[in-house]
RODO-2510 file (C-alpha; in nm, 4 decimals, decimal comma):
residues 74
     n   res          X          Y          Z
     1     m    -5,1882    -9,9228    14,6126
     2     a    -4,9820   -10,2243    14,4697
     3     r    -5,1373   -10,4702    14,2344
     4     p    -5,2784   -10,7599    14,4349
     5     s    -5,0811   -11,0893    14,4097
     6     i    -5,2346   -11,4375    14,3983
     7     a    -4,9549   -11,5391    14,6381
     8     d    -5,1165   -11,3318    14,8967
     9     a    -5,4523   -11,4966    14,8474
    10     r    -5,2921   -11,8428    14,8830
    11     k    -5,1475   -11,7541    15,2221
    12     l    -5,5162   -11,7101    15,3658
    13     n    -5,7183   -11,9760    15,5131
    14     d    -6,0700   -12,0702    15,3827
    15     g    -6,2534   -11,8390    15,6283
    16     e    -6,0394   -11,5409    15,5552
    17     i    -6,0750   -11,5916    15,1778
    18     t    -6,4607   -11,6009    15,2208
    19     a    -6,4490   -11,2749    15,4190
    20     q    -6,2092   -11,1090    15,1714
    21     i    -6,4575   -11,2128    14,8774
    22     d    -6,7440   -11,0484    15,0653
    23     a    -6,5474   -10,7320    15,1464
    24     t    -6,4283   -10,7036    14,7834
    25     r    -6,7704   -10,7362    14,6544
    26     r    -6,8859   -10,4619    14,8900
    27     e    -6,6074   -10,2508    14,7788
    28     l    -6,7079   -10,2950    14,4088
    29     f    -7,0619   -10,2086    14,4973
    30     t    -6,9525    -9,8897    14,6679
    31     l    -6,7254    -9,8021    14,3780
    32     r    -7,0152    -9,8460    14,1240
    33     f    -7,2327    -9,6271    14,3481
    34     e    -6,9687    -9,3615    14,3624
    35     q    -6,9340    -9,3669    13,9956
    36     a    -7,2976    -9,3350    13,9353
    37     t    -7,3033    -9,0341    14,1670
    38     r    -6,9836    -8,8910    14,0040
    39     r    -6,7880    -8,8959    14,3248
    40     l    -6,5348    -9,1558    14,2180
    41     e    -6,1900    -9,0185    14,2541
    42     n    -5,9709    -9,3280    14,1717
    43     p    -6,1234    -9,5152    13,8701
    44     h    -5,8123    -9,7528    13,8685
    45     r    -5,9560    -9,9057    14,1906
    46     f    -6,2095   -10,0889    13,9817
    47     q    -5,9381   -10,2944    13,7973
    48     q    -5,7584   -10,3667    14,1368
    49     a    -6,0754   -10,4829    14,3063
    50     r    -6,1845   -10,7028    14,0132
    51     l    -5,8341   -10,8547    13,9959
    52     k    -5,8318   -10,9165    14,3753
    53     l    -6,1831   -11,0685    14,3560
    54     a    -6,0668   -11,3043    14,0657
    55     h    -5,7630   -11,4196    14,2542
    56     l    -5,9683   -11,4864    14,5649
    57     m    -6,2297   -11,6803    14,3754
    58     t    -5,9650   -11,8866    14,1918
    59     v    -5,7932   -11,9946    14,5075
    60     q    -6,1224   -12,0769    14,6659
    61     s    -6,2309   -12,2878    14,3653
    62     e    -5,8921   -12,4626    14,3499
    63     r    -5,9338   -12,5636    14,7261
    64     q    -6,2835   -12,6929    14,6624
    65     r    -6,1613   -12,8922    14,3683
    66     e    -5,8828   -13,0375    14,5820
    67     a    -6,1175   -13,1085    14,8725
    68     s    -6,3591   -13,3001    14,6502
    69     a    -6,0885   -13,4932    14,4576
    70     a    -5,8980   -13,5927    14,7770
    71     p    -6,1843   -13,8290    14,9238
    72     s    -6,2260   -14,0101    14,5792
    73     a    -5,8466   -14,0806    14,5555
    74     s    -5,8462   -14,2456    14,8934
***
């Protein structure tokens, strides 16, 4: 699996970003569960999932900041 790119996250709309954040958090939960039960086969998936989550949350917060700044500028 290739490293996630923030450019990919920027292409998503707000609803898709929220859905991806939820899915990534579920994936991290599953990975922690697999690690605790010693069934985790690819530990590098933790880093990929955390990086993807960080990208998604960054894009989401940027959009929220832009949305809150836009009405006050008008």
